[in-house]
N, C-alpha and C positions, 0 to 999 in steps of 0.2 A: 604744237603741230600749227603752224603760223601761216605756212606755204601748203598746208592741204589741199588736195588735189588740183594743183597748177604745176607746169609748168618748164623748166627753167633751162636754159644755156648759159653754159659756163664755159668761155674759150679758156684754151692754156689749162685746163683741169686735170691735168693728171699730174702734178707736181707740186708741192709748194703750197703758194697760197692759194691756187684756183682749185687744188684737191682739196683743201681745209677749206673752200667755200662750198664745193661742189657736195661731199658728205656733211656739212651742218645745214645747208638746205634741204637734204633729203632726211636729215631727222627732223625735219618740221616738215615735212610730209609730201615734198614735190617732186616730181619725176626731173630728174634732174640728166639734163644732153650733157654727156661729157666730150668735148671738143680738142684736140690736141692732134700734136704730129711727133712722130718718133724720129731723131735726127741720129748721125753717126756718131756723134759728141755726148749724146745722153741717152745709150741704148736701155735705160731702165726705166725712162719716160713712157710707161706701158697706160693706157686709159684703160686698159682691162682692168689694173691694179686698181683702180679709184674704183670704177665698178663694182669688181669683187668684192670690196671693201663694205659697199653701201648695201650691196644685195644680201653679204653676210649679217648686217646690222639689220635686215627685214628693211632695208630702204627700196627705192626704185629707181633703176640710174641706166642711160644707153652710155655706147662712147659711137662717138662718130668720128674718121681720122678726117682731118681738115687743116690745111694748111690756109691761113685767113690772110695771108696776101694775095691768095687766088680767088676772084671773083667766083672761077666754078664751084671753088670747094664751099665757099660762103652760101650760095646758094642750095647746095647738095645738103648743108649742114640745117639750113633753115628749114626746108623742106621735110628732113627727117625730123626735126621737133615738133614742127607743124601736123606729122601726120599721127602724134601721140593722143591728142585731144581737141583738134581740130586749132587751137591757138597757142601763141606764146605770153606767157604771162611776165616773164622775167628774164631779161639777159645781162648777163657780165662778161664783157670784154676785157678780158684780163690777159689776153698774151703780149707777150713782149719777150724782150732781152736785155740784161743790163751791160750795156758796153761803154766805155768813154775813154777820149783821149783830146787834147788841146786842138785849135783847131789845126794846127801846120804839121799835127801827126794825122789828123782828116782826112783822107784825099779824099776826091767826091764821090769814087764808085762806094768809099764805107759810110759815106754821109748817105747815099740813095738807097744805100742797105739798111741803115738804123732807120731810115724815117719812113722808109718802106713797111716793115716790122712794126715798130714802135709808134707811129701816127697812122701812114695812109688804113693799116688794116683794122683799126679802130672807125676810121670814117666808114668803110665797107660795111662792118658789121653795124653800125648803126644807122648806117641807109637802110641795110635790110629790114634789121627790127623794126626801124619806124614804119617801114610799109609793108610790113605783117602787121603790125598796131591798130595803125590807123583805121581798117577796117573791123577790128576788133568789137565786140557789146562793151560795155564799161560798166565795170564794179565798182561802183559808190563813187561814178566820175573817172573811173582810173583804165584807162584801156591795156596799158603796159608800163613796164619798169624799168632803163635801161641802168646800167651802173658800170661806169667805164673805171679801169685803173691806173691812177696818176701816178704821183710820187711827190715826197717833199722835195726831191731834186726836181721838180718843175713851177716851184715856185718862190726856192731860194737857187743862188749860184755857185754851185759846187765846183771845186777845182777838176779841172781836166775831163769833165764829164759833158762835153759841147752837146755831140748828139742824141743823148740821153734824156738831158734836160731839157734839150729845149723842143725835143717831140714830146715829150711828157706834161711842157708848157701849154702845148698846141693838144692837148688832150684835154684837158681843164680849161681852154677856150671854146673847144668844140663843144663840151658839156655843155655849158654856158649858152652859148647859143642856141642848138638843139632843143635845151630848156624853156626856153624865150618861144623859140619858133613853133614847137609844137605843143605849149602845156594849153592851147584851146581844145587840141583834141584830144585832152586827156593821156599825155604821154609825160611821166615824169621820168626826166633825165638827171643823175646825179656824179658824182665820181667819189673816190674813195683814195687818199692819199697816206700810202704805207711809208712807215718811218722805216728805220735799219731793223730788218724782219728776218730771222734767223731762219732759216730751212734747211741749211744742209749741203746747199749745193753751189754755194759761192766761196773762193777761194780762204780758207783757215777757218770755213764756219765750222766742217766735221770735228776738228780738233777742240773745237769750241764747247760744241755740243759735250763732246766723249769726256774731257777732262777740265776743260775750263780755259786750258791755252790760248792766249790773249796775244792776236795779230795786230800791225800797228794800223791798218783799217778797225779793225774790231776795238780797239782801244781808242779810236779816234770817234767810233761812234757810242760806244759807253759816253765820252766826255761829252761828247755833246747832248745827249739826250738825259734832260732832267729827270725823266723817273729812274729807279733805280735800276734796270733792269732792260734789256734790249726787246723788241716784237716778238712776236711767235705770229705761225699764219693763223691757230684761231683768233686774234684780235683783231685781226683783218674780218675775217669770216663775219663775227659777230657783226663787226660795221655793216658789211654786203649784209646781213639779213635783215638788219633793220630799214637801210633804203628796199628791201623787197616785199616789206612786208607793209599791213593794212596800218600799221602803226605810221608809216609815213604817207600820209595821204595830200596835205600842204608842201609839201619840202623837194623844192626843183632848181638847179642849176646850184644847187651845194657842192661844195668841196670839203668832204670829212676826211678830217687828218686822222690817222691813226699813225700819231710817233711820237709820243711818252713825251709830249712838250719842244719837239725840236723846234717846231717853226714858230713857237711863240716867246721863242727865247732868244 
């Protein structure tokens, strides 16, 4: 129960990595505010499912429908979270979308849309989180913890993933900058950099999970990852839990890679 009595926000918490983090935080005692938005392309992404699973296991969770590219939604999300206990102990800024193309196939409107969700939204969530945390009482010198979701593609140069890689590199630098700027106010800001995590939501992954069928992208990821399997959402959730817990009290500005050794190789 490393997060007992604490309130945590997880954006993009209705599916995949965000869902695994929300479930893990709830098992550790946190009241988790699951923030997400349903879209026409992914009708199964319903926050109620995550909340239902958490509550069925005896945990506490709330769902707030929020588009984190909209400032009014971000404000409403934090207001709902603050109403639970009067403070926000941890924020996981996880919402994003995986897309990529080379620059000549990336028109300005595609660049703007990807940067809006994969970078600007992290700025808005982090800005609101810091505004809430600086006024809170400290707990062992820590007023709050922010965990941003970047990627191993933000510290390497993957072929044909221009906007995603640049945005994730920006998230890593945002993390370092805020860690330095707000360390003396007792706010710890770190990032998790997942490698290839199999969630079943990307092309080829459902087949891989069902019967081990390997498409070209999965074969590349398996060949590129030193560890003898690809990642699972639970792997990322464990790293996020460490960064949100009292085990993390003198770690800030760090990018914790959860990639099976991808970026070490």
